[in-house]
C-alpha positions as CSV (number, residue, x, y, z in Angstrom):
1,X,-5.9,14.6,-18.4
2,X,-5.0,15.4,-14.8
3,X,-1.5,16.2,-13.8
4,X,-0.2,15.0,-10.4
5,X,-0.4,18.6,-9.2
6,X,-4.1,18.8,-10.2
7,X,-4.8,15.6,-8.4
8,X,-3.0,16.8,-5.2
9,X,-5.1,20.0,-5.4
10,X,-8.3,17.9,-5.5
11,X,-7.1,15.8,-2.5
12,X,-6.3,19.1,-0.7
13,X,-9.8,20.4,-1.4
14,X,-11.3,17.1,-0.4
15,X,-9.5,17.1,3.0
16,X,-9.7,20.8,3.8
17,X,-13.3,21.4,2.8
18,X,-14.6,17.8,2.5
19,X,-15.6,19.0,-0.9
20,X,-17.9,16.5,-2.6
21,X,-17.2,18.2,-6.0
22,X,-13.5,17.4,-5.6
23,X,-14.4,13.8,-4.8
24,X,-16.8,13.8,-7.9
25,X,-13.9,14.9,-10.1
26,X,-11.7,12.0,-8.8
27,X,-14.6,9.7,-9.2
28,X,-15.2,10.8,-12.8
29,X,-11.5,10.2,-13.6
30,X,-11.1,6.8,-11.9
31,X,-14.5,5.1,-11.9
32,X,-14.2,3.8,-15.5
33,X,-10.6,2.6,-14.9
34,X,-11.6,0.8,-11.6
35,X,-14.7,-0.6,-13.3
36,X,-12.6,-2.1,-16.1
37,X,-10.0,-3.4,-13.7
38,X,-12.7,-5.1,-11.6
39,X,-14.6,-6.3,-14.6
40,X,-11.6,-8.2,-16.0
41,X,-11.3,-9.9,-12.6
42,X,-15.0,-10.8,-12.0
43,X,-16.4,-10.9,-15.6
44,X,-19.9,-9.9,-14.8
45,X,-21.3,-6.4,-15.3
46,X,-23.4,-6.4,-12.2
47,X,-20.6,-7.6,-9.9
48,X,-18.2,-5.1,-11.4
49,X,-20.6,-2.2,-11.0
50,X,-21.3,-3.2,-7.4
51,X,-17.6,-3.7,-6.5
52,X,-16.7,-0.4,-8.1
53,X,-19.4,1.4,-6.2
54,X,-18.2,-0.2,-3.0
55,X,-14.6,0.9,-3.6
56,X,-15.7,4.5,-4.0
57,X,-17.9,4.4,-1.0
58,X,-15.1,3.0,1.1
59,X,-12.8,5.7,-0.3
60,X,-15.3,8.5,0.7
61,X,-15.7,7.0,4.2
62,X,-11.9,6.8,4.6
63,X,-11.5,10.4,3.7
64,X,-14.3,11.5,6.1
65,X,-12.8,9.4,8.9
66,X,-9.3,10.7,8.5
67,X,-9.8,14.3,7.3
68,X,-8.4,15.6,10.6
69,X,-5.4,13.3,10.7
70,X,-2.6,14.3,8.3
71,X,-0.7,11.0,8.9
72,X,-3.6,9.0,7.5
73,X,-4.3,11.1,4.4
74,X,-4.1,9.6,1.0
75,X,-0.9,10.7,-0.8
76,X,-1.3,8.7,-4.0
77,X,-5.0,8.5,-4.9
78,X,-4.4,6.1,-7.8
79,X,-2.4,3.6,-5.8
80,X,-4.9,3.8,-2.9
81,X,-8.0,3.3,-5.1
82,X,-6.5,0.3,-7.0
83,X,-5.4,-1.2,-3.7
84,X,-9.0,-1.0,-2.5
85,X,-10.3,-2.4,-5.8
86,X,-7.8,-5.3,-5.5
87,X,-9.0,-6.0,-1.9
88,X,-12.6,-5.8,-3.0
89,X,-12.0,-8.5,-5.6
90,X,-10.2,-10.7,-3.1
91,X,-13.1,-10.4,-0.7
92,X,-15.5,-11.1,-3.6
93,X,-13.8,-14.4,-4.4
94,X,-13.5,-15.3,-0.8
95,X,-17.3,-15.3,-0.7
96,X,-17.8,-17.2,-3.9
97,X,-17.8,-20.9,-4.4
98,X,-16.9,-20.8,-8.1
99,X,-14.0,-18.5,-8.9
100,X,-13.9,-18.3,-12.6
101,X,-12.1,-15.1,-13.8
102,X,-13.6,-14.7,-17.3
103,X,-16.2,-16.8,-19.1
104,X,-15.9,-17.2,-22.8
105,X,-19.2,-15.4,-23.3
106,X,-18.0,-12.4,-21.4
107,X,-14.8,-12.2,-23.3
108,X,-16.6,-12.6,-26.7
109,X,-19.0,-9.7,-25.8
110,X,-15.9,-7.5,-25.6
111,X,-14.6,-8.4,-29.1
112,X,-14.7,-5.3,-31.2
113,X,-16.9,-5.7,-34.3
114,X,-16.5,-2.7,-36.5
115,X,-18.4,-2.9,-39.8
116,X,-15.3,-2.6,-41.9
117,X,-13.7,-5.7,-40.4
118,X,-14.4,-8.8,-42.4
119,X,-16.3,-11.7,-40.8
120,X,-13.2,-13.9,-41.2
121,X,-11.0,-11.4,-39.3
122,X,-13.7,-11.1,-36.6
123,X,-13.7,-14.9,-36.2
124,X,-9.9,-15.0,-36.0
125,X,-9.8,-12.2,-33.5
126,X,-12.4,-13.9,-31.3
127,X,-10.5,-17.1,-31.5
128,X,-7.2,-15.4,-30.5
129,X,-9.0,-13.6,-27.6
130,X,-10.5,-16.9,-26.4
131,X,-7.0,-18.5,-26.5
132,X,-5.4,-15.6,-24.5
133,X,-8.4,-15.7,-22.0
134,X,-8.0,-19.4,-21.5
135,X,-4.2,-19.0,-21.1
136,X,-4.8,-16.3,-18.5
137,X,-7.1,-18.7,-16.6
138,X,-4.2,-21.1,-16.3
139,X,-1.9,-18.6,-14.7
140,X,-1.4,-18.0,-11.0
141,X,-3.6,-15.1,-9.6
142,X,-0.5,-13.0,-9.0
143,X,0.6,-13.4,-12.7
144,X,-2.9,-12.7,-14.0
145,X,-3.2,-9.5,-12.0
146,X,0.2,-8.3,-13.1
147,X,-0.6,-8.8,-16.7
148,X,-4.0,-7.1,-16.4
149,X,-2.4,-4.0,-14.7
150,X,0.5,-3.8,-17.2
151,X,-1.1,-4.6,-20.5
152,X,-4.8,-4.0,-20.1
153,X,-4.8,-1.1,-17.7
154,X,-1.5,0.3,-19.1
155,X,0.3,1.0,-15.8
156,X,4.0,1.5,-15.6
157,X,6.1,-0.9,-13.5
158,X,6.6,1.7,-10.7
159,X,2.9,2.3,-10.5
160,X,2.1,-1.4,-10.3
161,X,4.7,-1.6,-7.5
162,X,2.8,1.1,-5.6
163,X,-0.6,-0.6,-6.1
164,X,0.7,-4.0,-5.0
165,X,3.0,-2.5,-2.3
166,X,6.1,-4.3,-3.7
167,X,9.5,-3.3,-4.8
168,X,9.9,-2.1,-8.4
169,X,12.5,-4.7,-9.2
170,X,10.4,-7.5,-7.8
171,X,7.5,-6.4,-10.0
172,X,9.6,-6.2,-13.1
173,X,10.9,-9.8,-12.5
174,X,7.4,-11.0,-11.8
175,X,6.0,-9.4,-15.0
176,X,8.8,-11.2,-17.0
177,X,7.9,-14.5,-15.4
178,X,4.2,-13.9,-15.9
179,X,4.8,-13.3,-19.6
180,X,6.9,-16.5,-19.8
181,X,4.1,-18.4,-18.1
182,X,1.5,-16.9,-20.4
183,X,3.5,-18.0,-23.5
184,X,3.8,-21.5,-22.1
185,X,0.0,-21.7,-21.5
186,X,-0.7,-20.5,-25.0
187,X,1.6,-23.2,-26.4
188,X,-0.3,-25.8,-24.4
189,X,-3.6,-24.6,-25.7
190,X,-2.5,-24.4,-29.3
191,X,-1.2,-28.0,-29.4
């Protein structure tokens, strides 16, 4: 687990020495998280891998371009990388004709199936996940993104505010509204 201080040190090494090892450490820390974030948005392994690679390539290029300009340096790597990931997903859907966020097959592939869980429990869990997935599809993109960042990625409200470049209070209210909308969607589905 990195502390903010350790991350700042890696960024310092990255800018001062253009140290690929420092970038590699940041990549190792954030690549799985960015991949998961993107995967929940695009629902295909290939596209998620491609977009994740694109995000890190753009990050490396940005660092190389702005290494000599202190005003353009990255201060909060996590917020920066998630903003790039978010923009990559937006660009991806801009170029797609069909913008389905998650297919039932992709969601069911992620259902945990440990051997000690009974078949009935597995079926119930899969059913609940499909219900939530379908409810998420019915939400506005903004609400869906907030819920993914908060409850799937586990980010705090102030971190989401940084990623989305919004005020903390506005994010808190939007999360509350997103949860209300999700509850309503689930009620519609379960009727």
